[in-house]
LUMMARRO-930744 format. One record per residue (C-alpha): residue in one letter; x, y, z. Coordinates in steps of 0.05 Angstrom, whole numbers, plus 5000, padded with zeros to 4 digits. Layout:
N
A  X  Y  Z
...
This chain:
235
M  3212  7917  5973
K  3199  7867  5919
S  3252  7897  5877
F  3303  7891  5933
M  3284  7818  5946
L  3288  7801  5873
E  3356  7832  5866
W  3380  7795  5928
R  3355  7729  5901
E  3385  7742  5833
G  3451  7759  5868
K  3449  7693  5906
I  3434  7656  5842
H  3493  7688  5808
E  3537  7671  5867
R  3516  7598  5863
Q  3526  7597  5788
D  3595  7627  5797
K  3611  7576  5851
L  3584  7519  5808
E  3626  7543  5749
T  3687  7548  5793
D  3675  7479  5822
L  3663  7452  5752
K  3728  7482  5727
S  3764  7452  5786
M  3732  7384  5773
R  3750  7389  5699
G  3822  7404  5719
E  3824  7344  5766
V  3793  7299  5712
S  3845  7323  5663
V  3900  7306  5713
W  3868  7238  5725
N  3865  7226  5650
N  3938  7243  5643
E  3957  7198  5700
L  3913  7142  5671
R  3947  7149  5603
E  4015  7148  5636
N  3996  7085  5675
I  3969  7052  5612
E  4033  7067  5575
M  4074  7043  5634
T  4033  6979  5637
K  4042  6968  5563
S  4117  6978  5570
T  4120  6932  5631
N  4079  6879  5595
T  4125  6884  5535
K  4185  6875  5581
I  4152  6817  5616
E  4135  6784  5550
T  4206  6795  5527
L  4233  6765  5591
V  4186  6706  5587
E  4205  6694  5514
A  4279  6699  5532
K  4270  6650  5590
L  4232  6601  5546
L  4285  6607  5493
E  4339  6596  5546
N  4303  6533  5571
V  4296  6507  5500
E  4370  6520  5487
H  4389  6484  5552
K  4345  6424  5533
V  4377  6421  5464
E  4446  6426  5494
D  4430  6371  5545
S  4401  6327  5489
V  4463  6338  5445
K  4508  6325  5505
G  4470  6261  5522
L  4474  6237  5450
R  4548  6252  5447
E  4560  6215  5513
D  4519  6155  5488
M  4558  6154  5423
D  4625  6159  5460
E  4603  6103  5506
K  4584  6058  5448
L  4650  6073  5413
E  4688  6057  5477
I  4650  5992  5486
E  4665  5972  5414
K  4739  5989  5426
L  4742  5945  5487
R  4699  5887  5464
S  4760  5843  5446
N  4794  5856  5512
L  4797  5819  5578
V  4826  5841  5645
F  4867  5792  5687
H  4869  5812  5760
G  4921  5787  5810
V  4976  5769  5761
K  5042  5783  5797
E  5084  5837  5766
P  5155  5819  5744
G  5214  5853  5776
V  5261  5899  5738
V  5275  5867  5671
N  5318  5884  5611
L  5268  5879  5554
E  5323  5885  5502
E  5352  5819  5524
M  5284  5784  5524
I  5248  5753  5466
K  5180  5757  5500
H  5154  5803  5556
P  5145  5767  5623
D  5072  5789  5626
M  5058  5755  5560
E  5094  5692  5583
M  5052  5692  5647
I  4986  5699  5610
E  5006  5644  5562
E  5021  5599  5623
I  4953  5616  5654
L  4916  5598  5589
K  4956  5534  5579
D  4959  5506  5649
G  4899  5538  5681
L  4847  5540  5625
R  4874  5486  5578
L  4875  5532  5518
D  4926  5544  5462
A  4952  5613  5477
T  4980  5623  5407
R  4909  5619  5379
H  4880  5671  5425
L  4931  5722  5451
L  4947  5785  5413
E  4973  5835  5463
V  4981  5847  5538
Q  4990  5912  5576
R  4989  5934  5649
I  4934  5983  5668
G  4952  6044  5709
K  5015  6075  5737
Y  5066  6031  5772
E  5065  6034  5849
A  5111  5993  5892
G  5074  5937  5928
K  5013  5943  5884
V  4994  5892  5830
R  4964  5926  5769
P  4912  5890  5727
L  4933  5864  5659
R  4893  5882  5597
V  4895  5825  5548
V  4874  5835  5475
V  4844  5771  5447
K  4844  5755  5373
T  4771  5734  5366
Q  4705  5742  5402
E  4699  5666  5404
G  4766  5661  5440
R  4746  5716  5488
A  4681  5681  5505
M  4717  5614  5515
I  4768  5645  5563
L  4712  5678  5604
K  4673  5612  5606
R  4733  5574  5633
A  4757  5629  5680
K  4726  5594  5741
D  4772  5535  5729
L  4830  5577  5756
R  4803  5565  5826
E  4823  5492  5820
V  4896  5508  5805
E  4936  5527  5867
S  4983  5576  5832
F  4926  5611  5797
K  4869  5609  5848
K  4878  5683  5866
I  4873  5705  5794
F  4806  5724  5764
I  4786  5747  5695
S  4735  5799  5676
P  4712  5836  5613
D  4747  5902  5599
L  4694  5953  5618
T  4685  6028  5607
R  4682  6073  5668
K  4607  6075  5664
Q  4603  5999  5660
Q  4651  5993  5718
Q  4606  6035  5762
A  4545  5993  5743
D  4584  5929  5755
K  4605  5954  5824
V  4532  5966  5842
L  4514  5896  5819
R  4571  5863  5858
E  4554  5901  5922
K  4481  5881  5914
L  4500  5808  5901
K  4543  5808  5965
K  4484  5836  6005
F  4438  5781  5977
K  4488  5728  5998
E  4493  5757  6068
D  4417  5754  6072
G  4419  5679  6057
H  4402  5677  5983
Q  4435  5622  5942
N  4445  5601  5869
M  4454  5672  5845
T  4496  5702  5790
I  4505  5766  5751
R  4482  5759  5679
G  4464  5811  5627
G  4468  5869  5676
K  4421  5834  5725
I  4425  5791  5787
I  4388  5727  5775
K  4372  5667  5818
S  4367  5596  5790
M  4300  5563  5804
P  4274  5492  5795
G  4256  5472  5724
Q  4313  5513  5693
K  4275  5577  5710
V  4307  5640  5736
E  4283  5696  5780
I  4308  5767  5771
L  4329  5792  5840
F  4357  5859  5820
Q  4361  5901  5757
P  4389  5972  5760
L  4347  6027  5731
N  4374  6055  5665
C-alpha cells in the first residue's frame, strides 16, 4: 500500500514538474517575443527620433535662412530707398501748372513748361529763375483733361530750400493761387506724407489750430515758441 501511494505521489510530482517545465518554456518563448518586440520598438524609436531631429534641424535652418533673406531684403530696400532719396533731393514738384496744347518744339527756343516755371518763380516767388532752374519734366502719362505734375530740377540745395520757403506766397497771386509746390518724394515717402496730411486734416476738423507738418511729424505751435508733437508715425 505504501509503495502504491509513493508511486502515485511521485507520479503527481513528475506531472507537476513536467507542467512547470512546459509553462516555463512557454514563458521563455513569450519573453523572447517580448524582447524582440522591445528591440524593434527601440530601433523604431531611435529611427523616429533621428527623423524628428533631422526635421527639427531642417526647420530651424529654414527659419534662419528666411530671417537672413528678410534681413538682406530689408537692407537692400533701405539702400534703394536712400539712393532714391539722394537722387530726388534736388527736385521739386509743381502741382496745378496747366499743360500747354499741342506745340511744335522744333520751332520753339524754350519749352512752354520751362517758360511757365520761370514765370512762376519770377512773378510769384520773386526769384531769378536763371539762377535756380536746371530742368523741367512732366510726371506720368498724358491723359486728356488731366493736369500732370511738373518735376523741376533745381541747381542747388539752397535754391530748392528758398523756393519751398516762398511757396506759400503763390496764394497771394491770382494766376498762381491754385499752384502748390512740394518736395519730390519716393513712393514710400509719398505714402507716409499721405498719412500725415490725412491726420492733419482730421486734427483741423476736430478744432485744432496752429498746426503744420515738419520733419515727418505734425506739430502744434504753443506760447513761448514751444511746440507740441500731435502725431508722429511709427517707423
